[in-house]
Short mmCIF file of the C-alpha atoms (twelve columns), coordinates in Angstrom:
data_MODEL
# 
_entry.id   MODEL 
# 
loop_
_atom_site.group_PDB 
_atom_site.id 
_atom_site.type_symbol 
_atom_site.label_atom_id 
_atom_site.label_alt_id 
_atom_site.label_comp_id 
_atom_site.label_asym_id 
_atom_site.label_seq_id 
_atom_site.Cartn_x 
_atom_site.Cartn_y 
_atom_site.Cartn_z 
_atom_site.pdbx_PDB_model_num 
ATOM 1   C CA . MET A 1   -5.057 25.874 3.911   1 
ATOM 2   C CA . SER A 2   -7.960 26.646 6.902   1 
ATOM 3   C CA . GLY A 3   -8.081 28.855 9.395   1 
ATOM 4   C CA . SER A 4   -7.871 26.231 11.830  1 
ATOM 5   C CA . GLU A 5   -4.543 24.880 10.105  1 
ATOM 6   C CA . TRP A 6   -3.106 28.245 10.574  1 
ATOM 7   C CA . LYS A 7   -3.348 28.837 13.704  1 
ATOM 8   C CA . ASN A 8   -2.230 24.922 14.732  1 
ATOM 9   C CA . ARG A 9   1.245  25.680 12.415  1 
ATOM 10  C CA . GLU A 10  1.270  28.943 14.269  1 
ATOM 11  C CA . ALA A 11  1.142  26.826 17.970  1 
ATOM 12  C CA . ASP A 12  3.403  24.712 17.022  1 
ATOM 13  C CA . ARG A 13  6.045  27.223 15.681  1 
ATOM 14  C CA . ARG A 14  5.598  28.877 18.418  1 
ATOM 15  C CA . GLY A 15  6.104  26.858 21.216  1 
ATOM 16  C CA . LYS A 16  9.398  25.471 19.781  1 
ATOM 17  C CA . THR A 17  12.006 26.464 22.919  1 
ATOM 18  C CA . PRO A 18  15.567 27.718 21.482  1 
ATOM 19  C CA . ARG A 19  18.387 25.103 21.666  1 
ATOM 20  C CA . ALA A 20  20.950 27.770 20.193  1 
ATOM 21  C CA . ALA A 21  22.128 30.884 21.379  1 
ATOM 22  C CA . TYR A 22  24.087 33.220 19.976  1 
ATOM 23  C CA . VAL A 23  26.183 35.750 22.101  1 
ATOM 24  C CA . HIS A 24  27.996 39.370 20.225  1 
ATOM 25  C CA . VAL A 25  31.138 40.270 21.579  1 
ATOM 26  C CA . PRO A 26  31.607 44.089 19.777  1 
ATOM 27  C CA . PHE A 27  35.824 44.508 20.149  1 
ATOM 28  C CA . CYS A 28  38.834 44.621 17.498  1 
ATOM 29  C CA . ARG A 29  42.107 45.770 18.307  1 
ATOM 30  C CA . HIS A 30  41.440 47.348 14.348  1 
ATOM 31  C CA . ARG A 31  38.256 48.101 11.724  1 
ATOM 32  C CA . CYS A 32  39.231 45.825 9.134   1 
ATOM 33  C CA . GLY A 33  38.258 47.930 5.273   1 
ATOM 34  C CA . TYR A 34  35.827 45.237 4.433   1 
ATOM 35  C CA . CYS A 35  34.093 44.646 7.907   1 
ATOM 36  C CA . ASN A 36  30.413 45.740 7.637   1 
ATOM 37  C CA . PHE A 37  29.719 44.161 11.466  1 
ATOM 38  C CA . THR A 38  28.660 45.885 14.568  1 
ATOM 39  C CA . LEU A 39  32.243 46.789 16.484  1 
ATOM 40  C CA . VAL A 40  34.225 48.921 18.278  1 
ATOM 41  C CA . ALA A 41  37.823 49.540 18.024  1 
ATOM 42  C CA . GLY A 42  39.517 51.201 20.283  1 
ATOM 43  C CA . ARG A 43  37.391 51.108 23.130  1 
ATOM 44  C CA . ASP A 44  38.961 48.609 25.498  1 
ATOM 45  C CA . ASP A 45  37.120 50.684 27.998  1 
ATOM 46  C CA . LEU A 46  34.187 49.780 27.215  1 
ATOM 47  C CA . MET A 47  34.291 46.031 28.540  1 
ATOM 48  C CA . PRO A 48  33.450 46.221 32.089  1 
ATOM 49  C CA . GLU A 49  30.259 47.833 31.484  1 
ATOM 50  C CA . TYR A 50  29.595 45.857 27.987  1 
ATOM 51  C CA . VAL A 51  29.579 42.359 30.329  1 
ATOM 52  C CA . ARG A 52  27.572 43.822 32.816  1 
ATOM 53  C CA . ALA A 53  25.219 44.735 30.263  1 
ATOM 54  C CA . ILE A 54  25.332 41.376 28.571  1 
ATOM 55  C CA . GLU A 55  24.637 39.628 32.051  1 
ATOM 56  C CA . LEU A 56  21.522 42.061 32.748  1 
ATOM 57  C CA . GLU A 57  19.634 41.287 29.458  1 
ATOM 58  C CA . LEU A 58  20.562 37.093 30.193  1 
ATOM 59  C CA . ALA A 59  19.008 37.602 32.721  1 
ATOM 60  C CA . GLU A 60  15.403 38.804 31.230  1 
ATOM 61  C CA . LEU A 61  15.620 34.714 30.470  1 
ATOM 62  C CA . GLY A 62  14.759 34.158 34.176  1 
ATOM 63  C CA . ALA A 63  16.223 30.023 34.653  1 
ATOM 64  C CA . PRO A 64  19.053 29.015 33.015  1 
ATOM 65  C CA . ARG A 65  18.282 27.224 29.046  1 
ATOM 66  C CA . GLU A 66  19.481 24.638 28.354  1 
ATOM 67  C CA . VAL A 67  21.100 24.628 24.005  1 
ATOM 68  C CA . ASP A 68  22.659 22.697 22.103  1 
ATOM 69  C CA . THR A 69  24.815 25.020 21.134  1 
ATOM 70  C CA . VAL A 70  26.669 28.122 21.893  1 
ATOM 71  C CA . PHE A 71  27.615 30.558 19.578  1 
ATOM 72  C CA . LEU A 72  30.740 33.688 20.873  1 
ATOM 73  C CA . GLY A 73  30.465 35.939 17.720  1 
ATOM 74  C CA . GLY A 74  32.087 39.102 17.042  1 
ATOM 75  C CA . GLY A 75  34.093 41.454 16.663  1 
ATOM 76  C CA . THR A 76  36.835 39.434 18.199  1 
ATOM 77  C CA . PRO A 77  36.160 37.486 21.412  1 
ATOM 78  C CA . THR A 78  39.288 36.911 22.442  1 
ATOM 79  C CA . HIS A 79  40.425 40.487 22.507  1 
ATOM 80  C CA . LEU A 80  38.883 40.821 25.436  1 
ATOM 81  C CA . PRO A 81  41.402 40.660 28.249  1 
ATOM 82  C CA . PRO A 82  42.085 36.567 30.071  1 
ATOM 83  C CA . ALA A 83  40.142 37.000 33.398  1 
ATOM 84  C CA . MET A 84  38.062 39.531 31.578  1 
ATOM 85  C CA . LEU A 85  36.841 36.493 28.844  1 
ATOM 86  C CA . THR A 86  36.877 34.570 31.711  1 
ATOM 87  C CA . ASN A 87  33.793 36.919 33.607  1 
ATOM 88  C CA . LEU A 88  32.337 36.417 30.273  1 
ATOM 89  C CA . LEU A 89  32.105 32.346 29.368  1 
ATOM 90  C CA . GLN A 90  30.795 32.749 33.343  1 
ATOM 91  C CA . VAL A 91  27.769 34.960 32.895  1 
ATOM 92  C CA . VAL A 92  26.956 33.687 29.460  1 
ATOM 93  C CA . GLY A 93  27.748 30.025 30.959  1 
ATOM 94  C CA . ASP A 94  25.148 30.439 34.361  1 
ATOM 95  C CA . ARG A 95  22.561 31.283 31.458  1 
ATOM 96  C CA . PHE A 96  22.453 29.208 28.594  1 
ATOM 97  C CA . GLU A 97  24.139 25.029 29.942  1 
ATOM 98  C CA . LEU A 98  24.923 23.143 27.183  1 
ATOM 99  C CA . ALA A 99  23.591 19.158 26.867  1 
ATOM 100 C CA . THR A 100 25.699 16.614 26.836  1 
ATOM 101 C CA . GLY A 101 27.326 16.628 23.617  1 
ATOM 102 C CA . GLY A 102 27.362 19.911 22.770  1 
ATOM 103 C CA . GLU A 103 28.967 22.692 20.525  1 
ATOM 104 C CA . PHE A 104 30.641 25.712 22.328  1 
ATOM 105 C CA . SER A 105 31.780 28.018 19.850  1 
ATOM 106 C CA . VAL A 106 34.236 31.039 20.222  1 
ATOM 107 C CA . GLU A 107 35.468 32.381 17.085  1 
ATOM 108 C CA . ALA A 108 39.370 34.502 17.751  1 
ATOM 109 C CA . ASN A 109 41.852 36.477 16.317  1 
ATOM 110 C CA . PRO A 110 44.792 34.739 15.628  1 
ATOM 111 C CA . LEU A 111 47.242 36.582 17.533  1 
ATOM 112 C CA . ASP A 112 44.271 36.553 20.673  1 
ATOM 113 C CA . VAL A 113 45.112 32.302 20.720  1 
ATOM 114 C CA . THR A 114 47.389 32.377 23.912  1 
ATOM 115 C CA . PRO A 115 47.699 29.439 26.424  1 
ATOM 116 C CA . ASP A 116 46.554 31.462 29.111  1 
ATOM 117 C CA . ARG A 117 42.860 31.825 26.788  1 
ATOM 118 C CA . ILE A 118 43.053 28.443 25.638  1 
ATOM 119 C CA . ASP A 119 43.318 27.148 29.072  1 
ATOM 120 C CA . ARG A 120 40.092 29.927 30.350  1 
ATOM 121 C CA . LEU A 121 38.110 28.818 26.713  1 
ATOM 122 C CA . ARG A 122 38.486 24.813 27.780  1 
ATOM 123 C CA . ALA A 123 37.803 25.005 31.175  1 
ATOM 124 C CA . ALA A 124 34.390 27.362 30.442  1 
ATOM 125 C CA . GLY A 125 33.281 24.479 28.231  1 
ATOM 126 C CA . VAL A 126 34.103 25.777 24.658  1 
ATOM 127 C CA . THR A 127 34.577 22.675 22.411  1 
ATOM 128 C CA . ARG A 128 35.027 24.612 19.217  1 
ATOM 129 C CA . ILE A 129 37.856 27.686 18.286  1 
ATOM 130 C CA . SER A 130 36.507 29.810 14.700  1 
ATOM 131 C CA . LEU A 131 40.480 31.265 13.801  1 
ATOM 132 C CA . GLY A 132 39.630 34.292 11.203  1 
ATOM 133 C CA . ALA A 133 42.494 33.703 8.805   1 
ATOM 134 C CA . GLN A 134 41.598 34.588 5.822   1 
ATOM 135 C CA . SER A 135 44.245 34.272 4.094   1 
ATOM 136 C CA . PHE A 136 48.560 32.431 4.589   1 
ATOM 137 C CA . ASP A 137 49.350 35.366 2.344   1 
ATOM 138 C CA . THR A 138 51.147 38.506 3.486   1 
ATOM 139 C CA . ASP A 139 50.263 40.600 0.251   1 
ATOM 140 C CA . LYS A 140 47.209 40.026 0.703   1 
ATOM 141 C CA . LEU A 141 46.704 40.098 4.119   1 
ATOM 142 C CA . ARG A 142 48.007 43.339 4.456   1 
ATOM 143 C CA . VAL A 143 45.317 44.159 1.959   1 
ATOM 144 C CA . LEU A 144 42.468 42.570 4.022   1 
ATOM 145 C CA . GLU A 145 44.813 45.200 7.084   1 
ATOM 146 C CA . ARG A 146 44.569 41.665 9.283   1 
ATOM 147 C CA . ASP A 147 47.783 42.213 12.099  1 
ATOM 148 C CA . HIS A 148 48.687 38.262 12.377  1 
ATOM 149 C CA . ASP A 149 50.749 36.386 10.157  1 
ATOM 150 C CA . ALA A 150 51.037 32.328 8.466   1 
ATOM 151 C CA . VAL A 151 52.870 31.908 11.866  1 
ATOM 152 C CA . ALA A 152 50.113 33.351 13.787  1 
ATOM 153 C CA . ILE A 153 47.739 30.826 12.437  1 
ATOM 154 C CA . ARG A 154 49.761 27.587 12.421  1 
ATOM 155 C CA . SER A 155 50.413 28.779 15.752  1 
ATOM 156 C CA . ALA A 156 46.951 29.449 16.855  1 
ATOM 157 C CA . VAL A 157 45.589 26.193 15.758  1 
ATOM 158 C CA . ASP A 158 48.467 23.648 17.520  1 
ATOM 159 C CA . LEU A 159 47.969 24.982 20.650  1 
ATOM 160 C CA . ALA A 160 43.801 24.565 20.137  1 
ATOM 161 C CA . ARG A 161 44.710 21.373 18.248  1 
ATOM 162 C CA . SER A 162 46.767 20.758 21.735  1 
ATOM 163 C CA . ALA A 163 44.129 21.659 23.782  1 
ATOM 164 C CA . GLY A 164 41.526 19.253 22.339  1 
ATOM 165 C CA . PHE A 165 39.403 21.843 20.355  1 
ATOM 166 C CA . HIS A 166 37.861 21.809 17.331  1 
ATOM 167 C CA . VAL A 167 39.355 24.372 14.305  1 
ATOM 168 C CA . ALA A 168 37.646 25.485 11.817  1 
ATOM 169 C CA . ILE A 169 39.657 27.924 9.673   1 
ATOM 170 C CA . ASP A 170 38.030 30.975 7.862   1 
ATOM 171 C CA . LEU A 171 39.225 32.008 4.248   1 
ATOM 172 C CA . ILE A 172 38.800 35.246 1.951   1 
ATOM 173 C CA . PHE A 173 38.981 34.767 -1.853  1 
ATOM 174 C CA . GLY A 174 38.881 37.844 -4.409  1 
ATOM 175 C CA . VAL A 175 40.708 40.201 -2.822  1 
ATOM 176 C CA . PRO A 176 42.342 43.139 -4.646  1 
ATOM 177 C CA . GLY A 177 45.677 41.399 -6.594  1 
ATOM 178 C CA . GLU A 178 45.174 38.121 -5.718  1 
ATOM 179 C CA . SER A 179 46.255 35.587 -8.430  1 
ATOM 180 C CA . PRO A 180 44.755 32.517 -8.650  1 
ATOM 181 C CA . GLU A 181 47.993 30.769 -7.781  1 
ATOM 182 C CA . MET A 182 47.813 32.397 -4.297  1 
ATOM 183 C CA . TRP A 183 43.872 31.464 -3.696  1 
ATOM 184 C CA . ARG A 184 45.287 27.449 -4.366  1 
ATOM 185 C CA . ARG A 185 48.211 28.273 -2.204  1 
ATOM 186 C CA . ASP A 186 45.521 29.632 0.489   1 
ATOM 187 C CA . LEU A 187 43.793 26.559 0.259   1 
ATOM 188 C CA . GLU A 188 46.923 24.581 0.627   1 
ATOM 189 C CA . ASP A 189 48.025 25.988 3.498   1 
ATOM 190 C CA . ALA A 190 44.449 25.851 5.277   1 
ATOM 191 C CA . ILE A 191 44.348 21.625 4.672   1 
ATOM 192 C CA . ALA A 192 48.468 21.034 5.743   1 
ATOM 193 C CA . LEU A 193 47.225 22.052 9.148   1 
ATOM 194 C CA . GLN A 194 44.314 19.276 9.216   1 
ATOM 195 C CA . PRO A 195 41.513 21.578 10.277  1 
ATOM 196 C CA . ASP A 196 37.858 20.353 10.955  1 
ATOM 197 C CA . HIS A 197 35.889 22.683 8.973   1 
ATOM 198 C CA . LEU A 198 36.728 25.617 6.556   1 
ATOM 199 C CA . SER A 199 34.802 28.331 5.031   1 
ATOM 200 C CA . THR A 200 35.472 30.001 1.961   1 
ATOM 201 C CA . TYR A 201 34.003 33.913 1.489   1 
ATOM 202 C CA . GLY A 202 33.795 35.837 -1.746  1 
ATOM 203 C CA . LEU A 203 35.300 39.704 -0.307  1 
ATOM 204 C CA . THR A 204 32.359 41.792 -0.303  1 
ATOM 205 C CA . TRP A 205 32.329 45.488 -0.524  1 
ATOM 206 C CA . GLU A 206 29.929 47.231 1.594   1 
ATOM 207 C CA . LYS A 207 28.206 50.917 1.375   1 
ATOM 208 C CA . GLY A 208 29.900 52.495 4.462   1 
ATOM 209 C CA . THR A 209 32.787 50.600 5.099   1 
ATOM 210 C CA . SER A 210 36.834 51.732 3.945   1 
ATOM 211 C CA . PHE A 211 37.060 49.194 1.115   1 
ATOM 212 C CA . TRP A 212 33.586 50.501 -0.442  1 
ATOM 213 C CA . SER A 213 34.988 54.476 -0.587  1 
ATOM 214 C CA . GLN A 214 38.644 53.272 -1.657  1 
ATOM 215 C CA . ARG A 215 36.799 51.208 -4.973  1 
ATOM 216 C CA . GLN A 216 34.652 54.701 -5.002  1 
ATOM 217 C CA . ARG A 217 37.620 56.099 -5.979  1 
ATOM 218 C CA . GLY A 218 39.376 53.541 -7.935  1 
ATOM 219 C CA . ILE A 219 42.533 53.131 -5.015  1 
ATOM 220 C CA . LEU A 220 41.201 49.283 -4.257  1 
ATOM 221 C CA . LEU A 221 39.655 47.370 -7.836  1 
ATOM 222 C CA . PRO A 222 37.811 44.756 -7.690  1 
ATOM 223 C CA . VAL A 223 38.661 40.931 -9.598  1 
ATOM 224 C CA . PRO A 224 37.025 40.286 -12.437 1 
ATOM 225 C CA . GLU A 225 33.869 38.170 -11.678 1 
ATOM 226 C CA . ASP A 226 34.890 35.259 -13.364 1 
ATOM 227 C CA . GLN A 227 38.384 34.757 -11.524 1 
ATOM 228 C CA . GLU A 228 36.288 35.452 -8.277  1 
ATOM 229 C CA . ALA A 229 33.723 32.396 -10.236 1 
ATOM 230 C CA . ASP A 230 36.671 30.252 -10.835 1 
ATOM 231 C CA . ALA A 231 38.471 30.756 -7.077  1 
ATOM 232 C CA . TYR A 232 34.722 29.685 -5.474  1 
ATOM 233 C CA . GLU A 233 34.615 26.530 -7.609  1 
ATOM 234 C CA . LEU A 234 38.856 25.517 -7.088  1 
ATOM 235 C CA . ALA A 235 37.509 25.760 -3.339  1 
ATOM 236 C CA . ILE A 236 34.828 23.439 -4.234  1 
ATOM 237 C CA . ASP A 237 36.631 20.860 -6.067  1 
ATOM 238 C CA . TYR A 238 40.106 21.014 -3.991  1 
ATOM 239 C CA . LEU A 239 38.111 20.202 -0.848  1 
ATOM 240 C CA . SER A 240 36.276 17.996 -1.953  1 
ATOM 241 C CA . SER A 241 38.840 16.037 -3.059  1 
ATOM 242 C CA . ARG A 242 40.917 16.136 0.578   1 
ATOM 243 C CA . GLY A 243 37.638 14.796 1.871   1 
ATOM 244 C CA . PHE A 244 35.874 17.808 2.948   1 
ATOM 245 C CA . GLU A 245 31.848 18.132 2.745   1 
ATOM 246 C CA . HIS A 246 30.798 20.786 0.590   1 
ATOM 247 C CA . TYR A 247 27.884 20.831 3.019   1 
ATOM 248 C CA . GLU A 248 26.396 24.934 3.046   1 
ATOM 249 C CA . VAL A 249 27.539 27.255 0.134   1 
ATOM 250 C CA . SER A 250 30.063 28.678 1.734   1 
ATOM 251 C CA . ASN A 251 30.912 26.249 4.259   1 
ATOM 252 C CA . PHE A 252 32.911 22.784 3.914   1 
ATOM 253 C CA . ALA A 253 33.462 20.070 7.244   1 
ATOM 254 C CA . ARG A 254 35.042 16.953 7.821   1 
ATOM 255 C CA . PRO A 255 32.678 13.991 8.269   1 
ATOM 256 C CA . GLY A 256 30.978 14.921 11.375  1 
ATOM 257 C CA . CYS A 257 32.328 18.047 11.590  1 
ATOM 258 C CA . ARG A 258 29.548 20.659 10.554  1 
ATOM 259 C CA . CYS A 259 29.030 24.315 12.198  1 
ATOM 260 C CA . ARG A 260 25.853 22.757 13.779  1 
ATOM 261 C CA . HIS A 261 25.238 26.108 15.336  1 
ATOM 262 C CA . ASN A 262 25.222 27.814 11.675  1 
ATOM 263 C CA . GLU A 263 22.745 24.638 10.690  1 
ATOM 264 C CA . ALA A 264 20.054 25.878 13.706  1 
ATOM 265 C CA . TYR A 265 20.249 29.314 11.581  1 
ATOM 266 C CA . TRP A 266 19.502 27.316 7.849   1 
ATOM 267 C CA . LEU A 267 16.970 24.884 9.257   1 
ATOM 268 C CA . GLY A 268 14.966 27.647 10.343  1 
ATOM 269 C CA . ASP A 269 14.393 26.453 13.972  1 
ATOM 270 C CA . PRO A 270 14.346 29.300 17.197  1 
ATOM 271 C CA . PHE A 271 17.730 30.844 19.459  1 
ATOM 272 C CA . TRP A 272 18.335 33.227 21.741  1 
ATOM 273 C CA . ALA A 273 20.554 36.601 21.075  1 
ATOM 274 C CA . ALA A 274 22.333 38.623 22.866  1 
ATOM 275 C CA . GLY A 275 24.650 41.843 22.221  1 
ATOM 276 C CA . PRO A 276 24.810 44.735 20.083  1 
ATOM 277 C CA . GLY A 277 23.535 44.474 17.353  1 
ATOM 278 C CA . ALA A 278 22.378 40.998 17.777  1 
ATOM 279 C CA . ALA A 279 19.718 39.044 16.214  1 
ATOM 280 C CA . ARG A 280 17.510 36.752 17.260  1 
ATOM 281 C CA . PHE A 281 14.237 34.359 16.523  1 
ATOM 282 C CA . VAL A 282 12.013 33.473 19.344  1 
ATOM 283 C CA . ASP A 283 8.557  32.457 19.209  1 
ATOM 284 C CA . GLY A 284 7.834  33.440 15.566  1 
ATOM 285 C CA . THR A 285 9.286  37.009 16.447  1 
ATOM 286 C CA . ARG A 286 13.002 38.448 15.310  1 
ATOM 287 C CA . SER A 287 14.527 40.985 16.787  1 
ATOM 288 C CA . ILE A 288 17.334 42.934 16.731  1 
ATOM 289 C CA . ASN A 289 19.331 45.037 19.123  1 
ATOM 290 C CA . HIS A 290 20.357 48.687 18.595  1 
ATOM 291 C CA . ARG A 291 23.997 48.462 16.516  1 
ATOM 292 C CA . SER A 292 25.622 51.001 18.639  1 
ATOM 293 C CA . VAL A 293 27.878 49.594 21.158  1 
ATOM 294 C CA . THR A 294 26.719 52.703 22.944  1 
ATOM 295 C CA . THR A 295 23.312 53.331 23.003  1 
ATOM 296 C CA . TYR A 296 23.184 49.166 23.329  1 
ATOM 297 C CA . LEU A 297 25.295 49.954 26.620  1 
ATOM 298 C CA . LYS A 298 22.974 52.618 28.007  1 
ATOM 299 C CA . ARG A 299 19.616 51.401 27.755  1 
ATOM 300 C CA . VAL A 300 20.505 47.821 29.313  1 
ATOM 301 C CA . LEU A 301 22.383 49.539 31.837  1 
ATOM 302 C CA . ALA A 302 19.710 51.865 32.210  1 
ATOM 303 C CA . GLY A 303 17.043 48.683 32.755  1 
ATOM 304 C CA . GLU A 304 16.085 49.597 29.177  1 
ATOM 305 C CA . SER A 305 14.673 47.269 26.387  1 
ATOM 306 C CA . PRO A 306 18.087 46.744 23.933  1 
ATOM 307 C CA . ILE A 307 15.567 46.167 21.255  1 
ATOM 308 C CA . ALA A 308 15.865 48.494 17.922  1 
ATOM 309 C CA . GLU A 309 13.074 46.961 15.559  1 
ATOM 310 C CA . SER A 310 10.994 43.711 16.055  1 
ATOM 311 C CA . GLU A 311 9.035  41.643 13.535  1 
ATOM 312 C CA . HIS A 312 6.462  39.074 14.339  1 
ATOM 313 C CA . LEU A 313 6.831  36.624 10.747  1 
ATOM 314 C CA . SER A 314 3.643  35.304 9.565   1 
ATOM 315 C CA . PRO A 315 3.485  32.206 8.766   1 
ATOM 316 C CA . GLU A 316 4.061  32.798 5.211   1 
ATOM 317 C CA . ASP A 317 7.027  35.426 5.691   1 
ATOM 318 C CA . ALA A 318 8.702  32.503 8.080   1 
ATOM 319 C CA . ALA A 319 8.241  29.418 5.628   1 
ATOM 320 C CA . ARG A 320 9.707  31.839 2.668   1 
ATOM 321 C CA . GLU A 321 12.183 32.678 5.222   1 
ATOM 322 C CA . ARG A 322 12.983 28.450 5.459   1 
ATOM 323 C CA . LEU A 323 12.886 27.846 1.962   1 
ATOM 324 C CA . VAL A 324 15.581 30.443 1.390   1 
ATOM 325 C CA . PHE A 325 17.875 29.137 4.676   1 
ATOM 326 C CA . GLY A 326 17.250 25.775 3.870   1 
ATOM 327 C CA . LEU A 327 18.403 26.255 0.380   1 
ATOM 328 C CA . ARG A 328 21.964 27.654 1.123   1 
ATOM 329 C CA . ARG A 329 21.691 23.723 2.085   1 
ATOM 330 C CA . LEU A 330 23.528 21.446 -0.358  1 
ATOM 331 C CA . GLU A 331 20.458 19.204 0.465   1 
ATOM 332 C CA . GLY A 332 19.135 21.028 -0.136  1 
ATOM 333 C CA . VAL A 333 14.814 21.120 0.853   1 
ATOM 334 C CA . ASP A 334 12.588 18.254 0.960   1 
ATOM 335 C CA . ARG A 335 9.249  19.426 -0.432  1 
ATOM 336 C CA . ASN A 336 7.560  16.970 1.387   1 
ATOM 337 C CA . ARG A 337 8.961  17.741 4.944   1 
ATOM 338 C CA . PHE A 338 8.361  21.072 4.068   1 
ATOM 339 C CA . ARG A 339 5.302  21.575 3.269   1 
ATOM 340 C CA . MET A 340 4.783  19.544 6.804   1 
ATOM 341 C CA . GLN A 341 6.409  22.177 8.766   1 
ATOM 342 C CA . THR A 342 5.139  24.970 7.380   1 
ATOM 343 C CA . GLY A 343 2.046  24.404 5.766   1 
ATOM 344 C CA . PHE A 344 3.159  25.696 2.145   1 
ATOM 345 C CA . ALA A 345 3.873  23.899 -0.872  1 
ATOM 346 C CA . VAL A 346 7.111  25.268 -2.357  1 
ATOM 347 C CA . GLU A 347 6.263  25.234 -5.845  1 
ATOM 348 C CA . SER A 348 3.402  28.106 -4.628  1 
ATOM 349 C CA . LEU A 349 6.079  30.074 -2.823  1 
ATOM 350 C CA . GLY A 350 8.450  30.208 -5.841  1 
ATOM 351 C CA . ALA A 351 5.990  30.696 -8.457  1 
ATOM 352 C CA . GLU A 352 7.644  31.920 -11.495 1 
ATOM 353 C CA . ALA A 353 11.206 32.562 -10.024 1 
ATOM 354 C CA . LEU A 354 11.488 29.154 -9.194  1 
ATOM 355 C CA . GLU A 355 10.160 27.997 -12.405 1 
ATOM 356 C CA . ARG A 356 12.133 30.874 -14.282 1 
ATOM 357 C CA . PHE A 357 15.320 29.767 -11.517 1 
ATOM 358 C CA . LEU A 358 14.148 26.002 -13.002 1 
ATOM 359 C CA . GLU A 359 14.306 26.757 -16.827 1 
ATOM 360 C CA . GLN A 360 18.013 28.541 -15.925 1 
ATOM 361 C CA . GLY A 361 19.631 25.352 -14.576 1 
ATOM 362 C CA . PHE A 362 20.031 26.940 -11.163 1 
ATOM 363 C CA . LEU A 363 17.741 25.108 -9.190  1 
ATOM 364 C CA . ALA A 364 17.014 21.634 -10.133 1 
ATOM 365 C CA . TRP A 365 14.561 18.763 -8.313  1 
ATOM 366 C CA . HIS A 366 16.639 15.619 -7.044  1 
ATOM 367 C CA . ASP A 367 13.036 13.441 -6.097  1 
ATOM 368 C CA . SER A 368 11.474 15.203 -3.629  1 
ATOM 369 C CA . ARG A 369 14.540 18.132 -3.186  1 
ATOM 370 C CA . LEU A 370 15.069 21.129 -4.365  1 
ATOM 371 C CA . ALA A 371 18.477 22.152 -4.436  1 
ATOM 372 C CA . LEU A 372 21.061 23.981 -5.452  1 
ATOM 373 C CA . THR A 373 23.215 23.336 -9.215  1 
ATOM 374 C CA . ARG A 374 26.062 23.508 -9.579  1 
ATOM 375 C CA . ARG A 375 25.997 26.667 -11.600 1 
ATOM 376 C CA . GLY A 376 23.398 28.028 -9.258  1 
ATOM 377 C CA . LEU A 377 26.374 27.592 -6.182  1 
ATOM 378 C CA . LEU A 378 27.876 30.519 -8.813  1 
ATOM 379 C CA . VAL A 379 24.865 33.016 -8.399  1 
ATOM 380 C CA . SER A 380 23.775 32.132 -4.885  1 
ATOM 381 C CA . ASP A 381 22.648 35.651 -3.408  1 
ATOM 382 C CA . SER A 382 21.190 37.162 -6.663  1 
ATOM 383 C CA . ILE A 383 18.523 34.143 -6.122  1 
ATOM 384 C CA . TRP A 384 17.373 34.270 -2.110  1 
ATOM 385 C CA . ALA A 385 15.798 37.617 -2.847  1 
ATOM 386 C CA . HIS A 386 13.249 36.943 -5.586  1 
ATOM 387 C CA . LEU A 387 12.118 34.130 -3.309  1 
ATOM 388 C CA . LEU A 388 11.748 36.095 -0.373  1 
ATOM 389 C CA . ARG A 389 9.829  38.422 -2.416  1 
ATOM 390 C CA . THR A 390 5.755  38.275 -2.219  1 
# 
């Protein structure tokens, strides 16, 4: 690629205005043992300062920005008291104007989905509720340290559905003590509620979490790898047979109900972000706010930048990221479109690793599209690092 071509590609990438916005809400009643997200539990006293800090951080954007998607994640956004939730939604709405037909998602804990909160979410233009159900099984919920039960999940779905929201449900498999029958019942119970979207995640063991410590001490033991793989494949087969489109490694949707916000990430589009630990990608630069909630608040309220790390991606690094994110989608990556968008050939970025994964049957070409195979889906997390490596 010539120097002028590199310059033009960079200008195109830098000139694209973000059409997606993420706001991180770091409050929870309790930190579950498997959770390594940026959050605080038992510090509701920080909520007023947090809303003020979000207002100040977003004010740096200047004029309101029109976006196609907004996502409030956490933490637990619905843990905010109703009036404060309204304040936050107003602050976000003042800076991010949702385009006609846009998607506005809010993550919710089932116990927080009350008629009052539902009314406030609807009044603020929210279109989609993502429920952290994780399981319908009492024993699994106890192991996962969740504070709700199956009754609360069903009640939350009923309330959200009656208000006209699209409903997404998150489930976790591979939980210590889980049997194949328990996981099948979770899938059946979820489908019975007729959600628009389902996410299925294998339990992760993150360093620094309570679960990691308990595993090291032999208190909690992971399920066998083959059982976890079987659970994932059961989800693929069962949900596909019930009319759900498997469109990303962990995500399934009814036709027309994909999470458009997350698709922006997987397609390599730029996006705004605010809040402690939030990561944004704007003008070719990826920056991450301080993960410490108190540090974030202290800096923003003092008029200082909340950013802890910032990196301007080279065209090649950006292309590698786009390749990895794109391969998470079941549709894969079109080699012609990829070259047009990035200036790089898929084959040149993948090099030996790509050839090896093709030979091993983890990836396959379908005409001009490179995509994960069924076998590759089972080990996808181990593939990405090799494709990002220079």
